[in-house]
Gaussian input, Z-matrix of N, CA and C with variables (Angstrom, degrees):
# hf/3-21g

backbone

0 1
 N
 C     1     B1
 C     2     B2     1     A1
 N     3     B3     2     A2     1     D1
 C     4     B4     3     A3     2     D2
 C     5     B5     4     A4     3     D3
 N     6     B6     5     A5     4     D4
 C     7     B7     6     A6     5     D5
 C     8     B8     7     A7     6     D6
 N     9     B9     8     A8     7     D7
 C    10    B10     9     A9     8     D8
 C    11    B11    10    A10     9     D9
 N    12    B12    11    A11    10    D10
 C    13    B13    12    A12    11    D11
 C    14    B14    13    A13    12    D12
 N    15    B15    14    A14    13    D13
 C    16    B16    15    A15    14    D14
 C    17    B17    16    A16    15    D15
 N    18    B18    17    A17    16    D16
 C    19    B19    18    A18    17    D17
 C    20    B20    19    A19    18    D18
 N    21    B21    20    A20    19    D19
 C    22    B22    21    A21    20    D20
 C    23    B23    22    A22    21    D21
 N    24    B24    23    A23    22    D22
 C    25    B25    24    A24    23    D23
 C    26    B26    25    A25    24    D24
 N    27    B27    26    A26    25    D25
 C    28    B28    27    A27    26    D26
 C    29    B29    28    A28    27    D27
 N    30    B30    29    A29    28    D28
 C    31    B31    30    A30    29    D29
 C    32    B32    31    A31    30    D30
 N    33    B33    32    A32    31    D31
 C    34    B34    33    A33    32    D32
 C    35    B35    34    A34    33    D33
 N    36    B36    35    A35    34    D34
 C    37    B37    36    A36    35    D35
 C    38    B38    37    A37    36    D36
 N    39    B39    38    A38    37    D37
 C    40    B40    39    A39    38    D38
 C    41    B41    40    A40    39    D39
 N    42    B42    41    A41    40    D40
 C    43    B43    42    A42    41    D41
 C    44    B44    43    A43    42    D42
 N    45    B45    44    A44    43    D43
 C    46    B46    45    A45    44    D44
 C    47    B47    46    A46    45    D45
 N    48    B48    47    A47    46    D46
 C    49    B49    48    A48    47    D47
 C    50    B50    49    A49    48    D48
 N    51    B51    50    A50    49    D49
 C    52    B52    51    A51    50    D50
 C    53    B53    52    A52    51    D51
 N    54    B54    53    A53    52    D52
 C    55    B55    54    A54    53    D53
 C    56    B56    55    A55    54    D54
 N    57    B57    56    A56    55    D55
 C    58    B58    57    A57    56    D56
 C    59    B59    58    A58    57    D57
 N    60    B60    59    A59    58    D58
 C    61    B61    60    A60    59    D59
 C    62    B62    61    A61    60    D60
 N    63    B63    62    A62    61    D61
 C    64    B64    63    A63    62    D62
 C    65    B65    64    A64    63    D63
 N    66    B66    65    A65    64    D64
 C    67    B67    66    A66    65    D65
 C    68    B68    67    A67    66    D66
 N    69    B69    68    A68    67    D67
 C    70    B70    69    A69    68    D68
 C    71    B71    70    A70    69    D69
 N    72    B72    71    A71    70    D70
 C    73    B73    72    A72    71    D71
 C    74    B74    73    A73    72    D72
 N    75    B75    74    A74    73    D73
 C    76    B76    75    A75    74    D74
 C    77    B77    76    A76    75    D75
 N    78    B78    77    A77    76    D76
 C    79    B79    78    A78    77    D77
 C    80    B80    79    A79    78    D78
 N    81    B81    80    A80    79    D79
 C    82    B82    81    A81    80    D80
 C    83    B83    82    A82    81    D81
 N    84    B84    83    A83    82    D82
 C    85    B85    84    A84    83    D83
 C    86    B86    85    A85    84    D84
 N    87    B87    86    A86    85    D85
 C    88    B88    87    A87    86    D86
 C    89    B89    88    A88    87    D87
 N    90    B90    89    A89    88    D88
 C    91    B91    90    A90    89    D89
 C    92    B92    91    A91    90    D90
 N    93    B93    92    A92    91    D91
 C    94    B94    93    A93    92    D92
 C    95    B95    94    A94    93    D93
 N    96    B96    95    A95    94    D94
 C    97    B97    96    A96    95    D95
 C    98    B98    97    A97    96    D96
 N    99    B99    98    A98    97    D97
 C   100   B100    99    A99    98    D98
 C   101   B101   100   A100    99    D99
 N   102   B102   101   A101   100   D100
 C   103   B103   102   A102   101   D101
 C   104   B104   103   A103   102   D102
 N   105   B105   104   A104   103   D103
 C   106   B106   105   A105   104   D104
 C   107   B107   106   A106   105   D105
 N   108   B108   107   A107   106   D106
 C   109   B109   108   A108   107   D107
 C   110   B110   109   A109   108   D108
 N   111   B111   110   A110   109   D109
 C   112   B112   111   A111   110   D110
 C   113   B113   112   A112   111   D111
 N   114   B114   113   A113   112   D112
 C   115   B115   114   A114   113   D113
 C   116   B116   115   A115   114   D114
 N   117   B117   116   A116   115   D115
 C   118   B118   117   A117   116   D116
 C   119   B119   118   A118   117   D117
 N   120   B120   119   A119   118   D118
 C   121   B121   120   A120   119   D119
 C   122   B122   121   A121   120   D120
 N   123   B123   122   A122   121   D121
 C   124   B124   123   A123   122   D122
 C   125   B125   124   A124   123   D123
 N   126   B126   125   A125   124   D124
 C   127   B127   126   A126   125   D125
 C   128   B128   127   A127   126   D126
 N   129   B129   128   A128   127   D127
 C   130   B130   129   A129   128   D128
 C   131   B131   130   A130   129   D129
 N   132   B132   131   A131   130   D130
 C   133   B133   132   A132   131   D131
 C   134   B134   133   A133   132   D132
 N   135   B135   134   A134   133   D133
 C   136   B136   135   A135   134   D134
 C   137   B137   136   A136   135   D135
 N   138   B138   137   A137   136   D136
 C   139   B139   138   A138   137   D137
 C   140   B140   139   A139   138   D138
 N   141   B141   140   A140   139   D139
 C   142   B142   141   A141   140   D140
 C   143   B143   142   A142   141   D141
 N   144   B144   143   A143   142   D142
 C   145   B145   144   A144   143   D143
 C   146   B146   145   A145   144   D144
 N   147   B147   146   A146   145   D145
 C   148   B148   147   A147   146   D146
 C   149   B149   148   A148   147   D147
 N   150   B150   149   A149   148   D148
 C   151   B151   150   A150   149   D149
 C   152   B152   151   A151   150   D150
 N   153   B153   152   A152   151   D151
 C   154   B154   153   A153   152   D152
 C   155   B155   154   A154   153   D153
 N   156   B156   155   A155   154   D154
 C   157   B157   156   A156   155   D155
 C   158   B158   157   A157   156   D156
 N   159   B159   158   A158   157   D157
 C   160   B160   159   A159   158   D158
 C   161   B161   160   A160   159   D159
 N   162   B162   161   A161   160   D160
 C   163   B163   162   A162   161   D161
 C   164   B164   163   A163   162   D162
 N   165   B165   164   A164   163   D163
 C   166   B166   165   A165   164   D164
 C   167   B167   166   A166   165   D165
 N   168   B168   167   A167   166   D166
 C   169   B169   168   A168   167   D167
 C   170   B170   169   A169   168   D168
 N   171   B171   170   A170   169   D169
 C   172   B172   171   A171   170   D170
 C   173   B173   172   A172   171   D171
 N   174   B174   173   A173   172   D172
 C   175   B175   174   A174   173   D173
 C   176   B176   175   A175   174   D174
 N   177   B177   176   A176   175   D175
 C   178   B178   177   A177   176   D176
 C   179   B179   178   A178   177   D177
 N   180   B180   179   A179   178   D178
 C   181   B181   180   A180   179   D179
 C   182   B182   181   A181   180   D180
 N   183   B183   182   A182   181   D181
 C   184   B184   183   A183   182   D182
 C   185   B185   184   A184   183   D183
 N   186   B186   185   A185   184   D184
 C   187   B187   186   A186   185   D185
 C   188   B188   187   A187   186   D186
 N   189   B189   188   A188   187   D187
 C   190   B190   189   A189   188   D188
 C   191   B191   190   A190   189   D189
 N   192   B192   191   A191   190   D190
 C   193   B193   192   A192   191   D191
 C   194   B194   193   A193   192   D192
 N   195   B195   194   A194   193   D193
 C   196   B196   195   A195   194   D194
 C   197   B197   196   A196   195   D195
 N   198   B198   197   A197   196   D196
 C   199   B199   198   A198   197   D197
 C   200   B200   199   A199   198   D198
 N   201   B201   200   A200   199   D199
 C   202   B202   201   A201   200   D200
 C   203   B203   202   A202   201   D201
 N   204   B204   203   A203   202   D202
 C   205   B205   204   A204   203   D203
 C   206   B206   205   A205   204   D204
 N   207   B207   206   A206   205   D205
 C   208   B208   207   A207   206   D206
 C   209   B209   208   A208   207   D207
 N   210   B210   209   A209   208   D208
 C   211   B211   210   A210   209   D209
 C   212   B212   211   A211   210   D210
 N   213   B213   212   A212   211   D211
 C   214   B214   213   A213   212   D212
 C   215   B215   214   A214   213   D213
 N   216   B216   215   A215   214   D214
 C   217   B217   216   A216   215   D215
 C   218   B218   217   A217   216   D216
 N   219   B219   218   A218   217   D217
 C   220   B220   219   A219   218   D218
 C   221   B221   220   A220   219   D219
 N   222   B222   221   A221   220   D220
 C   223   B223   222   A222   221   D221
 C   224   B224   223   A223   222   D222
 N   225   B225   224   A224   223   D223
 C   226   B226   225   A225   224   D224
 C   227   B227   226   A226   225   D225
 N   228   B228   227   A227   226   D226
 C   229   B229   228   A228   227   D227
 C   230   B230   229   A229   228   D228
 N   231   B231   230   A230   229   D229
 C   232   B232   231   A231   230   D230
 C   233   B233   232   A232   231   D231
 N   234   B234   233   A233   232   D232
 C   235   B235   234   A234   233   D233
 C   236   B236   235   A235   234   D234
 N   237   B237   236   A236   235   D235
 C   238   B238   237   A237   236   D236
 C   239   B239   238   A238   237   D237
 N   240   B240   239   A239   238   D238
 C   241   B241   240   A240   239   D239
 C   242   B242   241   A241   240   D240
 N   243   B243   242   A242   241   D241
 C   244   B244   243   A243   242   D242
 C   245   B245   244   A244   243   D243
 N   246   B246   245   A245   244   D244
 C   247   B247   246   A246   245   D245
 C   248   B248   247   A247   246   D246
 N   249   B249   248   A248   247   D247
 C   250   B250   249   A249   248   D248
 C   251   B251   250   A250   249   D249
 N   252   B252   251   A251   250   D250
 C   253   B253   252   A252   251   D251
 C   254   B254   253   A253   252   D252
 N   255   B255   254   A254   253   D253
 C   256   B256   255   A255   254   D254
 C   257   B257   256   A256   255   D255
 N   258   B258   257   A257   256   D256
 C   259   B259   258   A258   257   D257
 C   260   B260   259   A259   258   D258
 N   261   B261   260   A260   259   D259
 C   262   B262   261   A261   260   D260
 C   263   B263   262   A262   261   D261
 N   264   B264   263   A263   262   D262
 C   265   B265   264   A264   263   D263
 C   266   B266   265   A265   264   D264
 N   267   B267   266   A266   265   D265
 C   268   B268   267   A267   266   D266
 C   269   B269   268   A268   267   D267
 N   270   B270   269   A269   268   D268
 C   271   B271   270   A270   269   D269
 C   272   B272   271   A271   270   D270
 N   273   B273   272   A272   271   D271
 C   274   B274   273   A273   272   D272
 C   275   B275   274   A274   273   D273
 N   276   B276   275   A275   274   D274
 C   277   B277   276   A276   275   D275
 C   278   B278   277   A277   276   D276
 N   279   B279   278   A278   277   D277
 C   280   B280   279   A279   278   D278
 C   281   B281   280   A280   279   D279
 N   282   B282   281   A281   280   D280
 C   283   B283   282   A282   281   D281
 C   284   B284   283   A283   282   D282
 N   285   B285   284   A284   283   D283
 C   286   B286   285   A285   284   D284
 C   287   B287   286   A286   285   D285
 N   288   B288   287   A287   286   D286
 C   289   B289   288   A288   287   D287
 C   290   B290   289   A289   288   D288
 N   291   B291   290   A290   289   D289
 C   292   B292   291   A291   290   D290
 C   293   B293   292   A292   291   D291

   B1=1.4665
   B2=1.4690
   B3=1.3691
   B4=1.4649
   B5=1.5669
   B6=1.2776
   B7=1.4683
   B8=1.5650
   B9=1.2461
   B10=1.5589
   B11=1.5102
   B12=1.3884
   B13=1.4840
   B14=1.4517
   B15=1.3934
   B16=1.4485
   B17=1.5336
   B18=1.4241
   B19=1.4677
   B20=1.4275
   B21=1.4661
   B22=1.3865
   B23=1.5686
   B24=1.3171
   B25=1.3293
   B26=1.5041
   B27=1.3637
   B28=1.3767
   B29=1.5924
   B30=1.3135
   B31=1.3875
   B32=1.4962
   B33=1.3335
   B34=1.4735
   B35=1.5654
   B36=1.3261
   B37=1.3892
   B38=1.5659
   B39=1.3199
   B40=1.5145
   B41=1.5647
   B42=1.3301
   B43=1.4356
   B44=1.4202
   B45=1.3503
   B46=1.4723
   B47=1.6008
   B48=1.2982
   B49=1.4999
   B50=1.4584
   B51=1.3673
   B52=1.4220
   B53=1.5742
   B54=1.2692
   B55=1.4120
   B56=1.4478
   B57=1.3875
   B58=1.4773
   B59=1.5654
   B60=1.3470
   B61=1.3821
   B62=1.4279
   B63=1.3457
   B64=1.4403
   B65=1.5390
   B66=1.3251
   B67=1.4685
   B68=1.5807
   B69=1.1899
   B70=1.5214
   B71=1.4750
   B72=1.3744
   B73=1.4465
   B74=1.5929
   B75=1.2191
   B76=1.4429
   B77=1.6006
   B78=1.2887
   B79=1.4380
   B80=1.5661
   B81=1.3610
   B82=1.4441
   B83=1.4343
   B84=1.3470
   B85=1.4496
   B86=1.5286
   B87=1.3275
   B88=1.3783
   B89=1.5476
   B90=1.2071
   B91=1.4455
   B92=1.4750
   B93=1.3835
   B94=1.5398
   B95=1.4734
   B96=1.4176
   B97=1.4198
   B98=1.5366
   B99=1.3497
   B100=1.4636
   B101=1.5123
   B102=1.2732
   B103=1.5130
   B104=1.5247
   B105=1.3217
   B106=1.5142
   B107=1.4175
   B108=1.2903
   B109=1.4850
   B110=1.4966
   B111=1.3434
   B112=1.4923
   B113=1.4340
   B114=1.3414
   B115=1.4454
   B116=1.4994
   B117=1.3073
   B118=1.5145
   B119=1.5583
   B120=1.4117
   B121=1.4341
   B122=1.4383
   B123=1.3605
   B124=1.4374
   B125=1.5842
   B126=1.4819
   B127=1.5714
   B128=1.5075
   B129=1.3261
   B130=1.4611
   B131=1.5555
   B132=1.3765
   B133=1.4545
   B134=1.5174
   B135=1.2942
   B136=1.4615
   B137=1.4409
   B138=1.3517
   B139=1.4528
   B140=1.5425
   B141=1.4779
   B142=1.4587
   B143=1.5077
   B144=1.3838
   B145=1.4622
   B146=1.4479
   B147=1.3464
   B148=1.4002
   B149=1.5018
   B150=1.3980
   B151=1.5449
   B152=1.5273
   B153=1.4183
   B154=1.4207
   B155=1.5661
   B156=1.3260
   B157=1.4174
   B158=1.6276
   B159=1.2967
   B160=1.3241
   B161=1.5964
   B162=1.3472
   B163=1.5854
   B164=1.3880
   B165=1.3035
   B166=1.5379
   B167=1.4227
   B168=1.3742
   B169=1.5211
   B170=1.5144
   B171=1.2622
   B172=1.5060
   B173=1.5127
   B174=1.3567
   B175=1.5943
   B176=1.4810
   B177=1.3895
   B178=1.4891
   B179=1.4895
   B180=1.3353
   B181=1.3788
   B182=1.6109
   B183=1.3278
   B184=1.5083
   B185=1.5573
   B186=1.3072
   B187=1.5067
   B188=1.5089
   B189=1.4120
   B190=1.5015
   B191=1.4942
   B192=1.2557
   B193=1.5118
   B194=1.4122
   B195=1.3576
   B196=1.3917
   B197=1.5140
   B198=1.2579
   B199=1.4928
   B200=1.4555
   B201=1.4120
   B202=1.6847
   B203=1.5090
   B204=1.3600
   B205=1.4367
   B206=1.5653
   B207=1.3446
   B208=1.4498
   B209=1.4670
   B210=1.3273
   B211=1.4940
   B212=1.5369
   B213=1.2931
   B214=1.4698
   B215=1.5033
   B216=1.3270
   B217=1.4476
   B218=1.5790
   B219=1.2980
   B220=1.5725
   B221=1.4073
   B222=1.3670
   B223=1.4213
   B224=1.4225
   B225=1.4145
   B226=1.5140
   B227=1.5385
   B228=1.4339
   B229=1.3791
   B230=1.4893
   B231=1.2590
   B232=1.4516
   B233=1.5132
   B234=1.3173
   B235=1.4986
   B236=1.4620
   B237=1.3499
   B238=1.5549
   B239=1.4838
   B240=1.3845
   B241=1.4229
   B242=1.5640
   B243=1.2918
   B244=1.5045
   B245=1.5533
   B246=1.3244
   B247=1.5506
   B248=1.5589
   B249=1.2619
   B250=1.4598
   B251=1.5171
   B252=1.3874
   B253=1.4669
   B254=1.5700
   B255=1.3023
   B256=1.4770
   B257=1.4587
   B258=1.3272
   B259=1.4079
   B260=1.4721
   B261=1.3424
   B262=1.3978
   B263=1.6449
   B264=1.3131
   B265=1.5336
   B266=1.4102
   B267=1.3313
   B268=1.5072
   B269=1.5278
   B270=1.3350
   B271=1.4630
   B272=1.4756
   B273=1.4072
   B274=1.5064
   B275=1.5705
   B276=1.2356
   B277=1.4207
   B278=1.5317
   B279=1.2384
   B280=1.5382
   B281=1.6210
   B282=1.3519
   B283=1.4341
   B284=1.4501
   B285=1.2602
   B286=1.4473
   B287=1.4880
   B288=1.2205
   B289=1.4831
   B290=1.5786
   B291=1.4029
   B292=1.3960
   B293=1.5237
   A1=110.70
   A2=114.72
   A3=122.06
   A4=105.27
   A5=113.37
   A6=121.31
   A7=107.37
   A8=112.46
   A9=120.83
   A10=107.04
   A11=109.72
   A12=118.40
   A13=101.52
   A14=112.40
   A15=122.13
   A16=106.70
   A17=116.13
   A18=117.33
   A19=109.67
   A20=113.67
   A21=119.32
   A22=115.14
   A23=113.97
   A24=116.03
   A25=114.79
   A26=122.53
   A27=123.32
   A28=106.56
   A29=119.13
   A30=122.37
   A31=109.97
   A32=115.19
   A33=121.88
   A34=111.31
   A35=113.96
   A36=118.76
   A37=108.67
   A38=117.10
   A39=114.46
   A40=103.54
   A41=112.16
   A42=118.13
   A43=111.64
   A44=122.87
   A45=127.88
   A46=113.36
   A47=110.04
   A48=113.92
   A49=113.58
   A50=124.08
   A51=124.51
   A52=108.32
   A53=123.34
   A54=122.01
   A55=109.01
   A56=115.79
   A57=120.86
   A58=113.69
   A59=115.27
   A60=119.66
   A61=111.11
   A62=118.92
   A63=124.27
   A64=109.28
   A65=111.97
   A66=117.48
   A67=112.47
   A68=113.08
   A69=116.44
   A70=109.69
   A71=113.84
   A72=122.44
   A73=111.08
   A74=119.77
   A75=123.54
   A76=108.68
   A77=114.16
   A78=118.41
   A79=108.73
   A80=116.22
   A81=118.53
   A82=110.33
   A83=117.11
   A84=126.66
   A85=108.47
   A86=114.50
   A87=118.34
   A88=113.89
   A89=121.66
   A90=125.56
   A91=115.97
   A92=114.01
   A93=116.03
   A94=99.64
   A95=113.53
   A96=121.41
   A97=104.21
   A98=112.18
   A99=118.58
   A100=107.87
   A101=115.22
   A102=122.13
   A103=112.14
   A104=115.69
   A105=118.71
   A106=114.32
   A107=122.26
   A108=125.23
   A109=111.60
   A110=115.05
   A111=115.64
   A112=116.93
   A113=119.77
   A114=121.27
   A115=110.79
   A116=118.04
   A117=116.94
   A118=104.98
   A119=116.14
   A120=117.45
   A121=111.16
   A122=117.31
   A123=119.99
   A124=105.57
   A125=112.34
   A126=109.13
   A127=115.29
   A128=113.69
   A129=119.00
   A130=110.76
   A131=114.49
   A132=114.02
   A133=105.49
   A134=124.62
   A135=123.62
   A136=105.42
   A137=114.50
   A138=123.09
   A139=107.01
   A140=112.03
   A141=115.26
   A142=104.59
   A143=114.80
   A144=119.82
   A145=103.18
   A146=121.68
   A147=132.76
   A148=114.10
   A149=111.34
   A150=114.74
   A151=105.72
   A152=111.93
   A153=115.97
   A154=111.94
   A155=119.68
   A156=123.54
   A157=106.79
   A158=122.30
   A159=128.93
   A160=117.80
   A161=111.23
   A162=114.66
   A163=110.79
   A164=116.64
   A165=118.92
   A166=110.01
   A167=112.46
   A168=123.41
   A169=109.32
   A170=112.62
   A171=121.53
   A172=108.68
   A173=111.15
   A174=116.15
   A175=106.96
   A176=115.51
   A177=119.86
   A178=107.37
   A179=112.71
   A180=120.40
   A181=116.25
   A182=118.42
   A183=121.54
   A184=109.83
   A185=121.12
   A186=121.23
   A187=112.38
   A188=116.05
   A189=112.05
   A190=110.14
   A191=115.94
   A192=122.47
   A193=110.96
   A194=123.59
   A195=129.47
   A196=111.14
   A197=117.48
   A198=123.40
   A199=104.33
   A200=114.14
   A201=114.61
   A202=104.64
   A203=123.29
   A204=120.32
   A205=113.62
   A206=119.47
   A207=115.06
   A208=109.54
   A209=121.42
   A210=126.98
   A211=111.56
   A212=120.15
   A213=127.10
   A214=107.01
   A215=116.55
   A216=123.05
   A217=107.17
   A218=110.89
   A219=119.58
   A220=109.63
   A221=116.83
   A222=122.94
   A223=110.65
   A224=115.09
   A225=116.27
   A226=107.58
   A227=111.21
   A228=118.45
   A229=109.06
   A230=119.88
   A231=124.48
   A232=113.44
   A233=117.86
   A234=125.64
   A235=108.92
   A236=109.88
   A237=119.27
   A238=106.03
   A239=119.88
   A240=118.80
   A241=113.35
   A242=116.12
   A243=121.80
   A244=111.88
   A245=116.74
   A246=122.38
   A247=104.24
   A248=115.71
   A249=125.37
   A250=109.15
   A251=119.81
   A252=115.74
   A253=110.45
   A254=116.03
   A255=120.97
   A256=107.11
   A257=115.90
   A258=119.01
   A259=109.98
   A260=119.17
   A261=123.78
   A262=106.68
   A263=112.60
   A264=119.99
   A265=112.43
   A266=117.99
   A267=121.98
   A268=108.94
   A269=116.88
   A270=119.39
   A271=116.52
   A272=115.58
   A273=116.52
   A274=109.74
   A275=119.54
   A276=122.92
   A277=110.13
   A278=116.40
   A279=117.02
   A280=112.35
   A281=113.33
   A282=116.21
   A283=114.83
   A284=119.22
   A285=124.53
   A286=109.97
   A287=121.57
   A288=126.69
   A289=110.10
   A290=119.17
   A291=116.64
   A292=114.42
   D1=132.84
   D2=-176.94
   D3=-89.07
   D4=133.22
   D5=179.81
   D6=-136.69
   D7=155.76
   D8=170.10
   D9=-149.09
   D10=161.11
   D11=177.17
   D12=-108.75
   D13=141.02
   D14=175.47
   D15=-130.78
   D16=130.37
   D17=175.06
   D18=-72.03
   D19=122.06
   D20=-173.44
   D21=-114.95
   D22=4.55
   D23=178.68
   D24=176.16
   D25=168.73
   D26=-175.66
   D27=-164.35
   D28=138.13
   D29=179.80
   D30=-151.33
   D31=168.63
   D32=-180.00
   D33=-92.34
   D34=142.77
   D35=176.67
   D36=-129.00
   D37=167.12
   D38=-179.91
   D39=-138.34
   D40=136.62
   D41=171.99
   D42=-84.10
   D43=170.13
   D44=-176.81
   D45=-55.85
   D46=-37.97
   D47=179.27
   D48=-77.37
   D49=1.38
   D50=170.02
   D51=100.40
   D52=-10.56
   D53=179.12
   D54=-72.38
   D55=139.14
   D56=-179.80
   D57=-103.22
   D58=150.40
   D59=179.11
   D60=-140.92
   D61=145.52
   D62=173.84
   D63=-84.37
   D64=125.11
   D65=174.65
   D66=-105.07
   D67=124.90
   D68=-178.21
   D69=-107.73
   D70=136.10
   D71=-175.16
   D72=-111.12
   D73=126.30
   D74=177.09
   D75=-115.71
   D76=139.73
   D77=177.99
   D78=-113.62
   D79=138.44
   D80=175.56
   D81=-86.57
   D82=141.26
   D83=178.19
   D84=-126.24
   D85=141.80
   D86=176.18
   D87=-129.70
   D88=153.27
   D89=178.93
   D90=-74.04
   D91=122.23
   D92=-177.28
   D93=-115.31
   D94=140.79
   D95=-176.59
   D96=-114.02
   D97=140.20
   D98=175.37
   D99=-153.16
   D100=145.60
   D101=-173.61
   D102=-62.38
   D103=-35.54
   D104=177.68
   D105=-76.12
   D106=-42.86
   D107=-169.46
   D108=-103.33
   D109=-15.30
   D110=-170.23
   D111=78.13
   D112=-136.92
   D113=178.19
   D114=-96.64
   D115=141.03
   D116=174.86
   D117=-151.03
   D118=155.27
   D119=175.52
   D120=-90.53
   D121=136.32
   D122=-176.34
   D123=-138.65
   D124=140.09
   D125=-179.29
   D126=-66.08
   D127=148.90
   D128=-175.79
   D129=-94.50
   D130=-7.60
   D131=-178.72
   D132=98.11
   D133=-12.52
   D134=-177.62
   D135=-87.91
   D136=132.36
   D137=173.76
   D138=-127.26
   D139=139.04
   D140=177.08
   D141=-117.68
   D142=137.88
   D143=179.56
   D144=-112.56
   D145=138.23
   D146=171.35
   D147=-143.60
   D148=147.78
   D149=168.25
   D150=-74.70
   D151=170.05
   D152=-178.97
   D153=-67.44
   D154=-16.03
   D155=-179.58
   D156=-86.27
   D157=-1.15
   D158=178.73
   D159=92.16
   D160=-1.37
   D161=176.87
   D162=-62.00
   D163=138.47
   D164=176.43
   D165=-78.29
   D166=142.86
   D167=174.83
   D168=-125.10
   D169=145.26
   D170=177.23
   D171=-107.58
   D172=136.13
   D173=174.00
   D174=-86.13
   D175=129.83
   D176=178.00
   D177=-98.60
   D178=157.87
   D179=-173.57
   D180=-62.29
   D181=-22.97
   D182=175.37
   D183=-85.87
   D184=10.07
   D185=173.29
   D186=94.78
   D187=-9.15
   D188=177.55
   D189=-92.25
   D190=179.94
   D191=-176.66
   D192=-130.31
   D193=150.57
   D194=178.63
   D195=-132.41
   D196=132.27
   D197=177.39
   D198=-69.18
   D199=138.30
   D200=-171.20
   D201=-78.99
   D202=-36.39
   D203=-172.80
   D204=-84.14
   D205=-33.65
   D206=-176.02
   D207=-114.94
   D208=-0.13
   D209=172.80
   D210=61.93
   D211=30.46
   D212=172.84
   D213=-74.65
   D214=133.17
   D215=177.42
   D216=-91.49
   D217=139.90
   D218=-179.71
   D219=-129.55
   D220=142.87
   D221=172.59
   D222=-118.77
   D223=140.23
   D224=177.29
   D225=-67.38
   D226=143.79
   D227=173.42
   D228=-86.59
   D229=118.86
   D230=179.52
   D231=-74.36
   D232=149.44
   D233=174.61
   D234=116.62
   D235=170.61
   D236=-173.59
   D237=-72.95
   D238=-31.01
   D239=-173.57
   D240=-69.55
   D241=-10.19
   D242=-177.76
   D243=-78.67
   D244=-13.58
   D245=-173.18
   D246=-67.48
   D247=119.72
   D248=170.35
   D249=-104.02
   D250=130.61
   D251=-177.77
   D252=-68.95
   D253=144.45
   D254=174.99
   D255=-65.03
   D256=153.38
   D257=169.69
   D258=-66.91
   D259=140.00
   D260=175.23
   D261=-60.19
   D262=135.48
   D263=177.46
   D264=-128.64
   D265=116.08
   D266=-177.14
   D267=-57.68
   D268=-32.50
   D269=-179.52
   D270=-73.73
   D271=-24.35
   D272=-179.51
   D273=-60.09
   D274=-51.16
   D275=-174.19
   D276=-68.09
   D277=-25.92
   D278=-173.65
   D279=-99.22
   D280=3.54
   D281=-179.56
   D282=-54.43
   D283=-44.67
   D284=178.87
   D285=-64.02
   D286=-35.33
   D287=-173.43
   D288=-75.72
   D289=-24.01
   D290=-170.99
   D291=-79.14

């Protein structure tokens, strides 16, 4: 099965000490085959969370996040000002074409 990760969002989080971090979210897509539509990319349900420096982050059931290596708890900063643009991805626009 062919899969790829596409950055699908980014937002600001804050740790208890007040320091802010950008959290980037990537979604895994896989090729789905059907006789009617041919091949198309569909989300698999797998999401990967990372800080801008690449450190892995896990999403917790209560809506908070925790860095995997250092166990720092992060909370999403609410409000329209927290939206961080996703990095442009050449594969995002071409997903339907592949």
